[in-house]
N, C-alpha and C positions, 0 to 999 in steps of 0.2 A: 810321701802327700799318702791318702787312703785314697782307695777307689772302692767302686761300689760294683755290684755281685755283674754287672756287664762291664766293665774294667776301665769307667768313667773316674779319671779326678775328681776327687770332693774338695772343691777349694773351698776355705778356709773350715775344714772340716776337720772330727778326729775319725778316728777307727768307729768309735761307739758310735758316731754320728752316722758311720756308711750304712753301719748295720739298722739304724732305726728309720735311714730311707731305704734299707730294702726290702725292710718288711712296709713302708709307706706303699712302696710301689706294688710287691705284692694286692692286695690288700687293696688298692686298685683297681687292679685290674680284674680285680675278681670282683669289685663292686661293694666292700662291706664296708660297714660303718668306722668299723675300730680305723681307717686310715687318716681318721682326723686326730684322735688318739696317739700316731704313730705320728705324726707330722708335728706335731706339741711337742713332742720325748726328740722330735728329730730338733726342731727349734732351741728348746731346751740346753739342748748339749753343743749345737751350734749355730749360737745366734746368729751370724751374723755371717754364715756359707749360702751363696745368692740363691741356689736353687733348692732350701730348703724355702728358704722367703717365696719362690714362686712357686713354688708348689703348694704353700698355706691361700696364695693368693686366687690359683686355680680352682683351688677345693670354694673357694668365696663365688667365684663366678661361672662357677657350672651345674650348679644349683638352680640356676636362675631365682633367688632367692634376692631383691633388693636391699633388705636391711644385709645377710652378708657378706655380699660385695660390698655394699659403704666400712665393715668393722675389718675387711682384709684392705677396704685401698690405706686406708687408716695405719692398718701396721704396715703395709706397705712404703707408703709415704713416710713412718717415719724412720725406713728402714735404707730406702735411697735417701733421706736428705744428707747432702754429704759428699754424698757416694759416686768419684768417677770410675763411671765406667766404663770407658777408653781402658784402664789397668785391667780389667778383669781380662778371662780367660774366652777365647773366642766360645763355647758351650756357655759357658754362664753367662756374657753377653748378651746371648739369645734370649734364654731362658727368664734373663730381667725385663728383656725388651721385650718378649710376646706378654710377661704378664704385668705390665705397664699399660701395655695396648689395650687387653685385654679389661682390665681396669676403670683402665678411661671411658671404655663404651667400644672402642673398635675392635670388634669380636675379628670380620675377617683380618684387617690389622696382624693379628694377635696370632690369626692362622697361618697366615702366612708367612711371617717369623718361623713360627715351628716349623712348616713345612723346610723352607730353609733350613734349621736347623737341623731336621730327619737327614734329608739326603749328605748333608757332610757327617751326622751320625746313627746312619738308621738302626744303629742296639740301644738309646735313648729311648726306651719307655716312657715315660713319663712323658716325652714332649708326644711319640706317638697314641698316645691314649689321650691327652690332652688335644690337639688337634682333630684327629676323630671325632672326640665330642662336640668341637665345633662343627664341624661337618656337617652333623647333626641336628644343631640345633640354626644353625645360619641353611642347613637345607639343602647342599651341596654334596651330589649323590654320586657325580662322579670322583669328588676328593673324598670322601666317604670309603670311595673301591681304592682310589688309589694309593693313598698315601700310607697306607696299610700295607698294599701289595709291592707298593713301588720299595718295602720295606725287610719284603719278604726272606728275600736270599743272602741277608745276612745273619740270618739267623739259622743255625746247626738244627737239624729237626731233633736231636737229642736234647736241645735247650727245655728245660722246662715250661718255660715262660712264649715258647712259641705255639702252646696254646692255646692262650688268650689272644694272640695278635690272628689267631685261626678263625677263633671269635669274630672277631670284630671285622678280619676281611668276610666273613662270611652276611655278617648286614652291610658292608658294604654291594657283596655281591647282590646280594636283595632288590636293594634301591636303587642296585639301578636295571634291574629285570631276569637277571642271570641266576633264576632259580633253583632249577636244577645242581647249577654249580654251589651255588648257598648253601644249600642243604646237603649236599657232599661232606661241605670244608665244614661247616658245623656240627657233624657226626664225628668226625674227624676229630675238631677242639673238644666234644664231648666225652670220647675216647679217652683222652690224656686225664680231663678234668671235669667230672660228672657236674660236679657243684658252677661250673663255667654257666652264668645266668645269661651271659651276653650271648655266649651262643649259644642256649635253651631259645630266649629271644629272636635269634636271627632266623633258627630255625620255626620258629611261631610266626613269623611273621610270610615267611614263603609261602606255609600253606593259609594266611591269611588270605595275601595278594592272588593265592590261586583258587578263593574256594575250596579248598579240601577242607570242610569246617571237621567233617570226623574223625578222620587224619588226624587233622592238628589239636584237635581236643584228647583222642585217643597217646597221642605224643606227650602233654602235657602231663595228662594223670597219669601215664608210666614215671615219671620224673616228676611227680607231685615234692616228695621227701629232700629235694634235692633242688629245689628254688623259690618252697617256699618259704622260708624262712633266714634271717641272716643277712641280707640284703640287700640293695640300695632299689630296684626293682621287681619286689617280690610285690606289690600293687600292681603294678604294669603289669604282671603276667596272668597274671588274675584277668585284669582288663581284657587280654588278648583272649583268655577260657570261654569268658561275656559276650566276646563275640562270636564265639564257636557257636553259644550256646542259642543266639538269636538268630542267623543261617537256619538251626535244627530246626524252629518255631518255637524253640523254651526262651521266650520271657521269663517264666518263673524262674526257670534255674538262672539265668540273665539277674534276675532282682537279690538273687539268696548270696553270688557273688560280689554282687552292689552292694549288701547290707554288711557281708561277716568278712568283707575284702577292701572293699572299694573308698565307704565314705563311710563313719558311723561317731558315734559318740565321745571315740575314745580317739577319732583318728588325728595326723598330726597336725593336717589344715599349709600343708608345703603344694606348692602350685601342683610340680611335675604330678602329681595323687589328686587333687583337684579336680584338674584337667583331665585326669580320666573319667574320674565320675563323670561331668558335664556330657565328655562328648558321647560315655553308653548315655544317657541319663535323655541326652539329645536325640538320639538314632532311635528310643522307644517312643521319641514325642513324632518322629514321625508317621511314625508305626500307628499313631495313634493313643498310645497307651497315654491314662492321664496318671501321671505323678507327682504331684502336686504338690502333696506331705514332705518328700527328698528334695525335687525342686526347691522347694522353702528353707527345708535345713541347707543344701549347698550353698543358694546364697546368701544365705545369713555367715556362711561360713571365706566367699571369696571376702562382702562384705567388714569383712572384722582383720583382712590382710591390709584394707587401705592404698593399694600397692602403689607407688611411684613411676612412671614412665622406665621401663624397663623393658622388657620383653614382648613382642606382640605377640606372639603367637598364646601367653597366655592370657592377654585382652579380650585377645579373638572367644577362649573358655569362660571367662570371666562376661562377657557379656551373654552367651551362650548360658552361663547360669543366672543370669538378672531376666532374660525374655523368656528363658523356660517357665520361670514362675511369676511371668507377669508381671514381674517389677521392672518397666521401659523406665518410668525415670531412671532411673537409676543407672539403667542400660544409654542413658540417652545420656547421664553425669558421665558417666567414665569418655562414651564418646567425642562428648563438646571439649574434659581437659586433654582427654589426648590431642584436641584441635588445636587448643591455645601453646599446649606444650611443642606442636609441631614449628610454630612461630618464633619460638628463641631464638635466637641466633644460636648459641651453642645447642643445640640439638641435630644442628644439618652437620653434626661431625661425626654423630655414632648408628654406628651399624643401627638400628631399633629406629632409626629416624625415616630411610625409606623402609624396611620391614612393616611400619607405624602407617606409614603415609598411601603405597601402591599395594598394600596387601591388607594389608592386620583392621583397616579402621575402612573398607567397603564392604568388608566380609562381614564386624560388626554390626553397617546398614546392614545387610541381606539378612542375620540372623532378627536383628529387632523388626524389618519387613515382614519376614516369616512370620514371627508371633501374630504382628497384625495382619495377616495372610491377607500380605499382596502382595500376591505371587508374581508379577509382571516386573516391579522392583528390584523380588528378587533373582531373577533370571536377568536385569536389563545390568547387573551389578556381580554377579555372578561365572554369568556367561563369554564374559572376555576377558577375563582370571582367571579358567578353569586349568590353566596350561603354567598358572606360575605360581601357583600357590603354596610352590615350595622353595619360593623364596622367603616367606613368613619363616620358617623353621617346618617340623616336626617331621614325619616321618606318609610316609605315602597310607599306612595304613591307620594315622592318624589323621590323615584329612581328608581321609574320604566322608570324613560326617560332611563336610559342607558339600564334597560334589554331590553323595547324597539327597545335599536339603537344594541342590543345584534340579537336580529328577525331579522331586517332591514337586517341587514348584512351577517347573516345567510339565508338570502330569498334570497340577490342580488351576492350571494359570491355561487349559487349554495350547500352551503351545508346545505342538505337535511333532513341527519338524525337530526342533530340538531336542523333546526327549526320546523322541527313536533314533536321532542322533547319539545322543550317551547310552541310548539300553543296549545300542548294537555293537557300540565299543564296548562298555561292560562288558556283555556273552561273549564277545569273541576272549573279550584276557580269557573269562571268570564263569567259562559254562558249565561248571557246577555248581553256581552259586543261585539256593531258593531266591533271596532275593532281585536277582533282575530278571530272571523267572518273571516270578508272580506281580516286579514291573512291568514285559511287556505287555500281559497277561491286562493288567490295568489298559497299559494304553491301545491295544486291542477292542474293548468294550467300550474305550472313551468311539475309537473310530467303524463302531460298527461291526465289527469282525467277531463273533461268535465263534465260529470255529479256531482260529486264533487264538485267543482268548481263552477257553475253552487247553485247549492243549498244550498251553504254556502254564496256567493256573496246575493242570495231571502234572507239569513236567518239575514245576516245584514244589508240591505236596510227595512227586517220588525220590525227590532228590532230600528232603527231610526227613520221609519216612526209612531212607537209605540209610541213616548220617543218627538216629540212634542209637543207644547199644540195647540188650538186653535189657542190663540193670536198671534204666528210663534216662540213664545220663546223656549228656548233649554224646 
């Protein structure tokens, strides 16, 4: 029986199919668009190979595109019709079961099967990568770290694919707050593969989470040629660069990135790219920047998708776009539609049901309340959820737009004890963040503490000046 590069048998496959599988996995590990074509080549060569069919199913789900998931579901159901999975080898049986869970909307069930598979087969790079991405989509930071960490000892240091696993591990470390270890691990991955965009992304996150925006910008600028094209994370990595620009007090630079890379006339309209665009514009909105033209175009892009209930994290950013554009009626229609869906009996079995009911909809309602300047309602909705936002998916950096919304509303509603607590938490974690010191100055102004306000404002200004390069970039 043919084997893949990791020594696993390719059930119902050929040597040619194994080559296509190896190529597809390599593209997947480095997030290259060529992965889709390699999987199609695999299926054309070995249409009944369970691992190939599961691979195609995984690709249909991980992009959080409902249409892609529906197409993948139809293909997979045609493959499994009449298939006796009990006769499959254990590894193929688990891949098939994981794919079935994911296509049925049970992300956590699929994640659990893949975790079991990884324990038995720690060198199954496909299972590791897909499981890692599911941990990200479900906001499970501990598994994001430990799923890969638990398999690393099975990968020899000389293995060429140990590098991308280190990049994955770095991201898990970062999401668990191990910033120095994450940065070192990501750097080790980049030494092996400078174009490892997931490792680049992990290191960028460490700088963001510590408020070290100047170092983060310099890190990305030095490697632009390695991450700014040919991968699925180009837009998202530019988003990180734009966040650094905002911290540096350069909204003009952030908007230039928005217009050239995040959202423009030639954007593909993918959910994962639109949500980055919404999250950046929302931060600008919180700072008082009027971007009505950009908001209108972005809201149009979300409306054109007309997504069914699929992933609460996407819904939050769609509502963010509608609220930012002042299209409150559209935001309310989306919220009302999700409430009707929650009442359907079949919805309860889906991972997205709890995500939507417990986190997604309250956050959507808070965004609408913020657009209406009903800041007490924003605080009442978000304060109880602030430590649970991860349950709707995404990263700490992505969810910080919601945390900033809570802080902004606490300041505007004169909920001073809450604002003080939030600012204290943020400043303790990110002492070099100008945003945090500017918020502290605003609170001191509100409390009638001019000396404290002046000191905090000077600290924010000093940090921004320190973070601007001589060339005028972030």
